[in-house]
C-alpha positions in Angstrom: -0.3 0.4 0.4 1.5 3.9 -0.3 -1.7 5.2 1.1 -4.1 4.9 3.3 -1.5 2.2 5.5 1.7 3.3 3.5 3.9 -0.1 3.8 0.9 -2.3 4.7 0.6 -5.8 2.7 -2.4 -5.2 0.0 -5.2 -7.6 1.4 -5.9 -11.4 -0.8 -8.9 -10.2 -2.2 -7.7 -6.8 -3.7 -4.4 -8.9 -5.3 -3.4 -7.5 -8.9 -0.7 -9.4 -11.0 0.7 -7.6 -13.6 2.7 -9.2 -16.4 5.2 -8.0 -19.0 6.4 -9.0 -22.8 8.1 -7.0 -25.2 8.7 -7.6 -28.9 11.0 -5.8 -32.0 8.0 -2.8 -31.9 6.3 -2.0 -28.1 6.2 -3.2 -25.0 2.9 -5.3 -24.0 1.5 -5.0 -20.4 -1.3 -6.6 -19.1 -2.9 -6.2 -15.4 -5.4 -8.4 -13.5 -7.2 -6.4 -10.5 -9.4 -8.5 -8.1 -12.3 -6.7 -6.3 -14.8 -8.8 -5.0 -16.9 -6.4 -6.4 -17.4 -6.1 -9.7 -20.9 -4.0 -10.2 -19.3 -1.2 -8.2 -15.9 -0.5 -9.8 -16.6 3.3 -9.9 -16.0 4.3 -13.8 -17.2 7.6 -13.6 -16.3 8.6 -17.3 -13.7 11.7 -18.4 -11.8 12.7 -21.1 -7.8 12.3 -22.1 -5.4 13.4 -19.9 -8.1 14.7 -17.1 -9.1 12.6 -14.0 -12.6 11.4 -13.0 -14.3 9.3 -10.0 -13.1 6.1 -11.6 -10.2 3.5 -10.2 -7.2 3.9 -13.0 -4.1 1.5 -13.6 -0.5 3.1 -13.5 2.6 2.2 -14.9 5.8 4.2 -14.8 9.1 3.1 -17.0 12.6 5.0 -17.2 14.9 3.5 -19.6 17.6 5.2 -18.1 16.5 4.6 -14.1 17.7 7.9 -13.0 14.7 8.4 -10.4 13.8 11.5 -11.9 12.2 11.1 -15.2 10.4 8.5 -15.5 7.5 8.2 -18.0 3.5 7.1 -16.9 1.1 6.0 -18.8 -2.4 5.2 -17.2 -5.9 4.0 -17.4 -9.1 4.1 -15.3 -11.6 1.6 -15.5 -13.9 3.2 -18.0 -11.4 3.1 -20.2 -9.8 6.6 -20.5 -5.9 7.0 -21.5 -3.9 10.0 -19.5 -0.4 10.3 -20.0 1.9 12.2 -18.7 5.6 13.3 -19.1 7.7 13.3 -15.7 11.0 15.1 -14.3 12.0 16.0 -10.6 8.3 14.5 -9.5 6.6 17.6 -11.4 3.8 14.9 -14.0 3.6 17.5 -17.2 0.2 16.3 -18.5 0.3 18.6 -21.9 2.8 16.0 -22.5 1.3 12.7 -25.2 2.0 9.6 -26.6 0.0 7.3 -29.5 -0.6 3.8 -27.7 -3.4 1.6 -27.7 -4.8 -0.2 -24.3 -8.3 -2.4 -23.5 -10.6 -2.8 -20.7 -12.5 -5.7 -19.5 -15.0 -6.1 -16.2 -15.4 -9.5 -15.2 -16.4 -11.8 -12.2 -13.3 -11.1 -11.3 -12.1 -7.8 -11.2 -11.2 -5.6 -14.1 -8.6 -5.8 -16.4 -6.0 -4.1 -18.9 -3.8 -4.4 -21.4 -1.5 -2.2 -22.8 0.6 -1.4 -26.0 3.3 1.1 -25.4 5.2 1.3 -29.0 9.0 2.1 -28.4 8.5 5.2 -30.3 6.6 6.2 -27.4 9.9 6.4 -25.0 13.0 7.2 -25.5 16.0 5.0 -24.9 20.0 3.6 -25.5 20.6 2.0 -28.4 22.3 -1.5 -26.4 22.2 -4.6 -26.9 21.0 -5.3 -23.4 18.6 -3.3 -21.0 17.8 -2.7 -17.5 14.8 -0.3 -17.0 12.7 1.5 -13.9 9.4 -0.1 -13.9 7.1 0.8 -11.1 3.1 0.0 -11.1 0.8 1.7 -9.3 -3.3 0.6 -9.0 -6.1 3.2 -7.3 -9.2 1.8 -5.8 -11.6 4.6 -5.4 -13.9 3.5 -3.4 -11.5 2.4 -0.7 -9.7 5.8 -0.7 -6.4 3.9 -1.5 -3.8 3.0 -3.4 -1.2 -0.3 -4.4 2.3 -0.4 -5.7 4.1 -3.3 -6.2 8.0 -2.0 -4.8 7.0 0.0 -1.7 6.9 3.8 -1.8 8.1 5.3 1.1 6.1 8.7 1.8 8.9 9.4 4.5 11.8 10.3 2.8 12.6 11.0 -0.9 10.5 11.4 -3.6 7.9 9.2 -5.5 10.3 8.6 -8.9 12.9 7.4 -6.9 11.6 3.4 -5.9 11.1 2.6 -9.2 11.8 -1.4 -9.4 14.2 -2.8 -11.8 13.0 -5.5 -14.8 16.3 -6.5 -16.3 16.9 -8.2 -19.7 15.8 -6.7 -22.4 17.7 -7.6 -25.0 17.8 -6.1 -29.3 15.5 -4.0 -28.8 16.3 -0.7 -31.2 15.1 2.7 -30.7 12.8 3.6 -34.0 12.7 6.4 -36.2 10.7 9.2 -35.1 9.0 11.5 -37.5 5.7 12.6 -37.6 4.6 15.4 -40.1 1.5 17.7 -39.3 0.6 20.0 -42.8 -1.8 22.2 -42.4 -3.7 24.5 -44.1 -6.6 27.5 -43.2 -8.3 30.1 -45.4 -10.9 33.0 -44.0 -12.9 35.0 -46.0 -14.7 38.1 -43.9 -17.7 40.5 -45.7 -18.7 43.4 -43.8 -20.5 45.9 -44.9 -20.0 45.3 -48.6 -16.6 44.6 -48.4 -15.1 40.8 -48.5 -11.2 40.6 -48.0 -9.7 36.6 -47.7 -6.5 35.0 -46.2 -4.7 32.3 -46.4 -2.4 30.4 -44.5 -0.2 26.7 -44.7 2.3 25.7 -42.9 3.5 22.1 -41.1 4.4 20.9 -37.1 7.5 18.1 -37.3 8.7 15.7 -34.6 11.4 14.2 -36.0 13.7 11.7 -33.4 17.7 13.2 -33.9 19.3 10.8 -32.0 17.9 8.0 -29.1 17.9 10.4 -27.0 17.4 13.8 -28.3 13.9 15.6 -30.2 13.7 18.5 -32.9 10.3 19.9 -32.7 9.3 22.2 -35.3 7.0 24.7 -36.5 6.6 26.5 -39.7 4.3 29.8 -40.3 1.9 28.6 -38.3 -1.6 29.1 -37.4 -2.9 29.4 -34.0 -6.9 30.4 -35.1 -7.6 27.7 -33.6 -6.6 28.8 -30.3 -8.7 29.4 -27.7 -9.0 33.1 -26.9 -8.2 34.7 -23.8 -10.3 35.7 -20.9 -11.1 39.2 -21.0 -9.6 40.3 -17.7 -10.5 44.2 -15.8 -6.4 45.2 -14.1 -6.5 48.0 -12.3 -3.5 46.5 -10.5 0.5 47.9 -11.6 1.0 44.7 -12.8 0.8 43.3 -15.8 -1.2 40.4 -15.8 -0.8 37.0 -16.7 -2.6 34.6 -19.5 -1.7 30.8 -19.4 -0.2 29.7 -22.4 -2.7 27.4 -25.0 -0.6 26.9 -27.8 0.3 23.1 -28.2 3.9 23.5 -29.1 4.4 26.1 -26.2 3.3 23.8 -23.8 4.8 20.0 -25.1 7.4 19.0 -23.7 9.0 22.0 -22.2 10.2 21.6 -19.0 13.7 21.3 -19.5 12.7 25.3 -20.8 11.2 26.4 -17.8 14.3 25.6 -15.7 15.2 28.9 -13.6 12.0 30.0 -14.5 13.0 32.2 -17.1 10.8 31.4 -20.1 6.9 32.7 -20.1 6.3 31.7 -23.6 3.2 34.4 -24.5 6.3 36.7 -25.1 6.6 34.6 -28.5 3.9 36.2 -31.1 2.7 38.7 -27.9 1.6 42.2 -28.2 3.8 44.4 -30.3 6.7 46.2 -28.1 6.3 50.0 -29.3 10.1 50.8 -27.5 9.6 54.2 -29.6 5.9 55.2 -28.4 4.5 55.7 -32.2 0.7 57.7 -30.8 3.2 60.7 -29.2 4.9 61.0 -32.0 2.3 61.6 -33.9 2.4 64.9 -36.1 -0.6 67.2 -36.0 -2.8 65.8 -38.9 -1.6 62.4 -38.3 -3.6 59.7 -37.1 -3.4 55.7 -36.9 -5.7 53.9 -39.1 -3.9 50.3 -38.9 -2.5 49.5 -35.0 -1.8 45.9 -34.8 -2.5 44.1 -32.0 -0.1 40.4 -31.9 3.1 40.0 -33.6 2.9 36.7 -36.3 5.6 33.9 -35.3 7.1 33.2 -38.6 8.7 29.6 -37.2 9.7 28.1 -34.2 11.9 25.2 -33.0 13.4 23.1 -30.5 15.8 20.5 -29.3 15.8 18.5 -26.0 16.5 15.3 -24.7 18.8 13.9 -22.0 22.1 11.4 -22.4 22.3 8.4 -20.3 24.5 10.4 -18.1 21.9 12.2 -16.8 22.7 15.3 -18.9 19.7 17.5 -19.6 20.6 20.0 -22.9 17.3 22.3 -24.7 18.2 24.1 -27.2 14.6 26.9 -28.7 14.4 29.7 -31.2 12.1 31.9 -32.8 11.2 34.1 -34.8 8.2 37.4 -35.4 7.9 39.2 -37.8 8.9 43.3 -38.6 5.0 45.0 -37.4 4.3 48.1 -38.5 1.6 50.8 -37.3 0.3 52.0 -40.5 -0.4 56.0 -40.4 -2.6 58.9 -42.6 -1.9 62.4 -42.7 -5.6 64.2 -43.3 -4.3 66.6 -45.0 -2.3 65.8 -47.7 -3.6 61.8 -47.3 0.0 60.3 -47.4 0.1 56.8 -46.0 3.5 56.1 -44.1 4.6 52.9 -41.6 6.4 53.4 -38.4 7.8 49.9 -36.8 6.4 48.7 -33.2 8.2 45.9 -33.6 11.2 44.8 -35.3 11.8 41.3 -36.8 13.2 39.3 -33.9 15.1 36.4 -32.5 14.5 34.8 -29.4 16.7 32.3 -27.9 17.2 29.7 -24.8 20.0 27.2 -24.0 19.5 25.3 -20.8 22.3 22.7 -19.9 20.2 20.3 -16.7 22.7 18.4 -14.7 20.7 15.7 -12.8 22.4 13.2 -10.4 22.3 10.8 -7.3 18.9 10.2 -8.0 17.1 13.8 -6.1 19.7 16.3 -7.2 19.7 19.0 -10.0 22.1 22.3 -11.1 21.2 23.9 -14.0 22.8 26.7 -16.1 20.4 28.3 -18.1 20.3 32.0 -21.0 17.7 33.3 -22.7 17.9 36.3 -25.4 16.3 38.5 -27.6 18.0 40.4 -30.8 15.9 42.9 -32.2 16.7 44.3 -35.5 17.8 48.0 -35.2 17.6 50.3 -32.8 14.8 48.7 -31.1 15.8 47.4 -26.9 18.1 43.2 -27.0 18.7 41.8 -24.0 20.4 38.5 -22.8 19.0 36.7 -19.1 22.0 34.0 -17.7 20.5 31.8 -14.5 22.5 29.4 -12.2 19.9 26.9 -10.8 19.9 24.0 -8.3 18.1 22.1 -5.9 20.3 20.2 -4.3 19.8 17.0 -1.3 21.7 15.0 0.5 21.9 11.5 -0.1 19.3 10.6 2.2 16.6 13.1 0.7 16.6 14.5 4.6 18.5 18.2 4.3 18.4 20.2 0.6 19.6 23.2 -0.5 17.6 25.5 -3.7 18.3 28.2 -4.2 19.6 30.0 -8.0 21.5 33.5 -9.0 20.1 35.2 -12.0 22.0 38.5 -14.3 20.4 40.1 -16.3 21.6 42.6 -19.4 19.5 44.9 -21.8 20.5 47.5 -24.2 19.6 50.3 -26.3 19.5 53.8 -28.0 18.3 55.3 -24.9 19.4 53.6 -21.7 22.5 51.7 -23.3 23.0 48.8 -20.4 21.6 48.1 -17.4 23.1 45.2 -15.7 20.5 43.8 -13.1 21.1 40.9 -10.2 18.8 37.9 -8.5 19.8 35.6 -5.5 17.7 33.4 -3.7 18.9 30.0 -1.5 17.1 28.0 1.4 18.1 25.4 2.8 15.9 23.0 3.7 14.6 20.2 5.8 12.0 17.4 4.5 11.5 13.2 6.6 9.2 12.5 8.4 6.8 13.6 10.5 8.3 17.3 9.9 9.8 19.4 7.4 11.5 23.0 7.9 13.1 25.5 5.2 14.8 28.8 6.2 15.9 30.9 3.4 17.0 34.9 2.3 16.6 36.0 -1.6 16.3 39.6 -3.4 16.2 41.3 -6.5 18.6 44.5 -7.6 16.2 47.2 -9.6 18.2 47.2 -13.0 17.1 43.1 -12.3 14.8 42.7 -15.4 14.1 39.0 -17.5 10.4 40.9 -19.0 12.0 40.4 -22.8 10.9 36.8 -22.7 10.4 36.1 -19.3 7.9 37.3 -16.4 9.1 39.2 -13.2 6.2 41.4 -11.1 8.9 43.1 -8.9 12.1 43.5 -7.9 14.2 46.2 -6.0 12.7 43.8 -3.0 14.5 41.5 -1.0 12.2 39.1 1.9 13.7 36.9 4.5 11.3 33.6 4.8 10.8 30.7 6.7 8.4 28.4 7.0 7.4 24.8 9.2 5.0 22.2 8.6 4.0 18.4 10.4 2.3 15.5 8.8 1.1 12.1 9.5 2.8 8.9 7.9 -0.3 6.7 8.7 -3.8 7.0 9.4 -5.3 7.7 13.1 -7.9 5.8 14.0 -10.2 9.0 13.1 -8.4 10.3 10.3 -6.9 9.0 7.0 -4.3 12.4 7.2 -4.8 16.0 8.9 -1.6 18.4 8.8 -0.3 21.6 9.5 1.6 24.6 7.9 3.0 28.2 9.1 5.5 30.3 7.6 6.2 33.4 7.7 8.3 36.7 5.7 10.2 40.0 6.6 10.3 41.9 3.7 12.6 45.4 2.6 13.2 47.6 0.4 16.7 46.3 -1.9 17.9 50.0 -2.6 17.1 51.4 0.1 16.5 48.6 2.9 13.8 50.4 4.2 11.5 47.9 6.5 8.0 47.3 3.8 5.9 44.9 6.1 5.4 41.4 7.6 3.0 38.5 6.9 2.8 35.0 9.1 0.3 32.3 8.1 -0.9 28.9 9.9 -2.8 26.5 7.7 -4.4 23.0 8.8 -6.0 20.6 6.4 -7.5 17.2 7.6 -9.2 14.0 6.0 -11.9 11.6 7.8 -11.7 7.7 7.1 -15.0 8.7 5.6 -13.8 10.9 3.7 -14.7 14.0 5.1 -12.1 17.0 4.8 -11.7 20.1 6.2 -9.0 22.7 6.8 -8.9 26.2 7.4 -6.3 29.3 7.2 -5.7 32.1 9.6 -2.7 34.7 7.6 -1.4 38.1 9.0 -0.2 40.9 7.7 1.9 43.9 8.5 0.9 47.8 8.1 3.2 47.1 4.8 4.2 49.7 2.5 3.9 49.5 -1.4 6.3 51.1 -3.3 4.5 49.6 -7.0 1.1 50.4 -6.7 2.1 54.6 -7.2 3.8 53.6 -10.3 6.4 55.7 -10.0 9.1 53.4 -9.9 10.0 51.4 -7.1 12.9 54.1 -6.0 11.6 57.1 -6.4 10.4 57.2 -2.2 7.0 57.4 -2.2 4.8 54.8 -1.0 0.6 53.4 -1.1 0.5 52.0 2.4 -1.9 49.6 3.5 -3.2 48.9 6.5 -2.2 45.9 8.4 -4.4 43.0 7.7 -5.8 39.5 9.7 -7.5 36.7 7.5 -9.8 33.6 8.7 -11.0 31.1 6.6 -12.7 27.8 6.4 -13.3 24.6 4.0 -15.6 22.0 4.3 -15.9 19.0 1.4 -18.0 16.3 1.8 -16.8 12.5 0.1 -16.7 13.1 -3.6 -17.4 9.7 -4.2 -21.0 10.2 -3.5 -23.3 11.3 -6.0 
């Protein structure tokens, strides 16, 4: 058992038997899951990659057996498929592979068969191989989950507890090539005026080597992507939107290292660095101002060697975008560049080791044609744990360089590091971070505020095994002491206490108690964080609570 009783043996009436075979094309997995009440197996339907109130069978496959980067394939009792690519314990459900599965329910319980082609995996070309595996079974009506090899919930990540299936022989990585051509045409008629447009392009996915993949999109057409919600933003910071373009959501875990990549910068709003509207002549008006910049193409190359080195390269190009200006006296039309031809680059080197640690070097670069600004940001990011996974150090150091014809060159820095403990019932963390007044990663990343420094800490306690009345409960305390970095001015203090619990009958409840001292907000006045002007936020106290009945019931 993984939960609720961690480490207990599974009773005979709920045993699971799994068999694995393979041939030149795929791995085949069969699971027979005993259940004394097959008619009572929950079977709430859902869409692909979404969980519902249903039992599931899950297999993780890690050909490198590195404890950090398995592939995950899940089949629910309804037949619904879910898959994910895992990195450092984080599941990316945007990743999708093509594989087959089927489900039956009989008098003994329910059964799953899976065919996972080798093209869905990444593995080395060796004659004899041993791969990390684990198998999970979720029993929704019992609120329990079972695994093949025991996962100790008191220490480490769940991905570190794979078992090993040995002696795969003479399997070879297949050629991985997928082409997705597309074409679209639109005709718009309005008040007697008709306009037409068309687009043609292609997405390409190609396996460069056993472990590295090239993704490319040529003249992309994102017309099928959903619109963002309209938001009235009265705050001092820009609105952040989620990414909906598949090319930027699938297989981007390497490029998100260091939190320097906000993909909505590419093909987003024009930068209008020189403010076209304020430079209009007395007789001029803007007749057309494009709301977005067109992306011409993008590529990403990513993968990880068998020694744990992840390498990622990303490049995107956007076209020159111009506003149209008309002189009402002469009728003359002129163009003004609001976003130049722009090249975006990301390079990532991510070394993993000890099945629990990673050190990353990240560089992002934005180069614009002509007199517009250029930007370069470099970061060293680390998460290092002791071999027993009890103690850890987590942090980063970053430097940004912005150059343009107006401000010449500005260089900014940020630093963050914390030390923590996570084992058994207790976990805690203490740390410090700052961003100086010139740190600015926002040409390709997103940062709401700089010129800040914070001393922070947290501590928590959790149950590891159910008690007589509770499946689980936990407490957590956090606090932050905040200062302005440029002047060292004290700006405020925040603290909070959180509690959450679930009873044996799956009734959940909890609450939060939060406190914020009187706070000096240097960003609300919109005059720059070094102006000395601030908005004085009043002291705040907040308490809230929640309850949730058993969600398994109708």
